[in-house]
N, C-alpha and C positions, 0 to 999 in steps of 0.2 A: 601498440602499447598504450594503455590508458593513462591519462593525466591524473596525477593525485592531488588533492587539495587538503591541506592541513586545517582541521577544525578543533575547537575545544568544546567538550561536552562535560556536563557534571552528572554523575550517576551515584546511586545509592552504593555504599560501601560493600555491602554483601554482594551485589551484582559485580562490582569491580573485582572482588576477590575470586568469584567464579569465572569471570572472564580470564583473569590471569591464570587460573588453574587449568582451564581449557587450553590456553596458549602454551603452557609449559614453558619451553625454552624458545618458543616461536614468538610471533608478533601478535601483541593484543589487538592492534589495528586490524589485522587480517581476520580475526575472530569476530570482531565487531562488524566489519565490513560484510563478511559472509552472512551474519545474522540479519543484517539490514537488507541485503540483497534478497534473501529468502522471504522476508516480511513484505517487501515491496512487490515481489513476484506474486505472492498470495493475494495481496490487496488488488493488484492489477487484474488477476484472474477472477477474483470475486466480482469486481466491478463489470468485467466483461460478461460473466455468466449472469449477472443481474440484468444487464442489458439485453442479453439473448432471451431471458425469461420474459421480460416486459414486452419485447417485440413479438414473441410467440403468442402472447395473449392479447395484444393491442387490438386485434380485429373484433374482439367481443364487446368492448366498449371504448371506441377510439378516444372520446373526450375525457372519459375517466382515467383512461391509461395515460393520456397526455398530461393530465395533472399530476398523476402518480410519478411519472417519469421525471417531471420537472422537479417535484419535491425531493425525489431520491438524488438527482444530480446536484440539487443545492446542498443537501446533506453530506454528499461525498466531496463537495468542493469542486465539482466538474463545471466547465462553462455551459452557459445555455446553449441549446441547439439553435442552429440558424433556421429561420422560418422560410 
């Protein structure tokens, strides 16, 4: 069983209404949590795919791709790679 943590968020009233409509008689928290899980999964998969693409092309210009990889990691908020 996962541990739940209560947080407070402020969202646009139109989005809140849509979340409540989706939830129906269920939990609005579960609707928001599911949406966030899906978004985080897509983000994680996109980052992994980008890393794969950079690695596949790294052999063409190792120094250029090292600079590109570092820039992309900074833009995505990833830690710098160990040297």
